[in-house]
N, C-alpha and C positions, 0 to 999 in steps of 0.2 A: 505492500497500500503504498501510498507518498507518503513522505514525510511534514507536515504540518511545518509553518513557518513559525524560527522560536520567536521568543518573546523579545523585546528591546534589548540592545545590549548585552543578549547573549548569543552565543557561537557552537553552531553543532555543525561537525563534529569537536571534541574540547580536543586543544593541542597538548602533544606531547610535555608531561610537566605536570597536570593538573592535577586538583584534586578533586578526589570521588564522593562522597557519600551511599552507599550501598545499604539499603535491606539485608536481613539476612534469611525467616524466613519465607520461603516462597521465591528465592534469587538466587543464594549458594547452597541451600537445603531445604528440604521438608523436613520435618520433627528431627532432627539431624542427620538424613538420608541427605548425602551430597547429590546436587545434582548435575546430572552428566554436562560433561564441559567447562562448569563453574571454576574449578580449581585452576585448568587451562588457562581462561581469561584473567583472572588474578596474577599468576605470570604472566600472561602476555602485558599487564600494566604495568606490573614490577618493571618489567623489561623497558617499556618506554616510559621511563624514571613517575611516572604519577604517583601519587600521596593516593591509601584507601583507606577512610576508617566505614566504622559496622554502624548502622544506628536501625535500633529494634526496640518496637513497640513491645517483645516479647519479656516481662517482668520476672520470668521465671529462675533462667538462668543464672547462679553467679558468673559475675567477671571472670574467676579462675577458667568454669566452665563452659566457658563460651572462648575462652583462647585455647584451652584444649581441644575442641571441637574445629576452631581454625587452623588450627598445627594440625588436627588428624587430615584436614584438607590442604593439605600444602601449604598455606598461610603463615607466616612464624609474623603475629603480632605483641603486641603490647598491651597493659591491660588500658592505656589511655586510648590507644585507636579502637578499642570498644563503648560504645553509647547506648544504654539503654532506656525505658518508659521508668523503671525504678529508681534510676539515677537520677535525672530530670523531676519525677516526683518528690524523691528524698529531699531534694534543695526547697522545696516549700515546705519543711516543718523547721523548727527553732532546734535548738538542743536541748535536750530535760524536758521536752514537750509527749505528754503521751499517747501514744498511737496504735489504735485495733486497725492490724493488718487484715484484710486479707488475700491471700498469694502466696506466690511459693518463695524459695529460698532466696532468690535472687530481690526481692523487695526487702525483703527483713533482715539483708547484707544489707544495703543501701542504706534502708534508715537508722540499723544500726550504724555506720559509718560516721550517721549524720548527725549521731549524737542523740536519739528518739529513746525512748525507754517503750518497749513494747507491752501491750495488755492483750487481754484476752475477750474483756468488757467493760462495759461501762462502769464509771464516768471513764472517760476517754477526751483530748484534744481534738485530737483527728481521726477519720477514718477510713484510711488507705484500702481500694478496693484494687487488686492487679487479677491476671489468672490464675484460677484456685481448682486443681485437680477433685480435693474434699467439698465445693461446694455446694451446700445442701440449706437446706431450713432452717438449721439451727446455728451455721455461719451466720444467715441470711441475715434473721433475726435478732443476734446480736449486734450487728452492724447499723440496722437500721433503727434500734433502740436508743443506741450512740448518738449515732447520726439529731435524733428526734429532741435528746437532751442537749443540746448544740454542740456537737463536734463536727469542726469543718469536715468538710466532704470532697476528697479527692481522688479521681483516677486515674491508673498510670495510664492509660488510653481509651477508645470508645471503640473499639476493632470489633463488628459482631461478628466475625468470623475470623475463623486460625486453620492455616493449610497443612495438613498431613498426603503423605502419600497414596490413603484411602480414602482420601475428601474432607470437606471443609468441617472442624469443628465447631459450638459456641466460641465465641471472643471472651475478652473480657471485656466489652460493650453488652454483651448480652446479662453479666455479672451487674456491672454497674447499672445498667436498666432495670434490672430486680429490685435492688437496694432506693432506688433513685424513687419509684413508684411505690415502693412502700414508706418510705418515711416522706415522700413531699418534696423533696431536696435537690438542686441541681449540684451537681457536681460539679470541681476545676477538674479540666483533662491538660494531663501534667505531659504524652508523651507526642509522635510526631500525627499533625501537622502543629500541633499549637504553641505559645510559644515560649514554653519552658523548654521542650526540648530545641527549638530556635536555638535561645541562646543557650545552652550547653554545645552544642555543634560548633557555634561560632564560636565559643571561649577555648574548645579545645583545636578546632581547624584551625583557623583565622580564614582565609580567602576560599572559598568552593565553589566549583567552576561546573559540578554536572551531580543528582541525584540519578537514582537510581532505585526500583521495587515496583511491585507487581498490584500495588492497587491504589489508581490513581486519587482517590477520594482523602488518602494520607499520604501516601510517598509522593503523587503530584502536589498536593497541594503544602506539600513541605517544600516543595522546589520552589515552587513559587514566591513562598515568604520567604526564602533565602535569594532569591533572584538570579536562578540558574536555572538550566536546561532539565528538562524531566524525559528519561530515558526509560519506557515500559518495558517487563518482559513478559510472557504470556505463560510462564512457567510454576506458579500460585496463584495466589486468589481467581486473578484475570487469569483464564485459561486462550487456547485458540477460538475464534467462534463465539464469544463473550462478548455485549457492549461494553466498551471501553470506560466512559461515561467522563467527565468534568472531572478536571480539566485534561486537555486533550494531550497525547504527550509530542513532543519535541524528536522522539524517535521511539522506534520499537521493534522487539526481537525475538525470536519464539523463546528465547536463554539467554541469560551473560554469555555465554560460549561464542551464542550469532550474534550479541550488540557488539562486543570487543573485535571480532573479526571482522567486521563492517566498516574499523574506525583505519 
């Protein structure tokens, strides 16, 4: 398909030596299983002299786990190269605040690093909601009660679904919506494409030249907020034949390998 015109001031393809922001789930892997061609594509970007940082809305893995997974597909990274919605959300919490966290180890790690005190029920200063395999009525009730009692309500992200090799799972946004409905409160969102993640990326990366992802409403909107081109890959939430949605990508490919080979 024809490549849409890039936004004013942007350029596609990016020149060698550019800084790329890549999503992970649906771009590099699916639930930890590498997507074919992704490792080679990342090696090619390294050979071009490009800098690659990884920004994920998945708040479950710890930073060390993300680094191990990337090493498993042949990518040598430091913790500074990996940014998650857990990290951007934890930046909204003050040291010493009591946080009721609905989420996995990555969220808990980020909150503890920020100096928060984790609690499992009201009273709490903050209710923080990410993805949780154990999410159910009991966890939702504790979060709802704390929010109704006045706790600040923060979501790591609002992605409705999460891509896996076997199809889509409910995402953090589905859990967040349940608690929002029960509590009658509107959460602040920390992950892509919202400002807390934009701020984190700009602090870590400095100048950014391109963003790559599988979800236009999240990754594409992030690219627009960063003022850079958006490259869509059809290996995750958005697949071949799906309606692309908005914003329209500045480049599109079946996967990361095909995208990089087109450079």
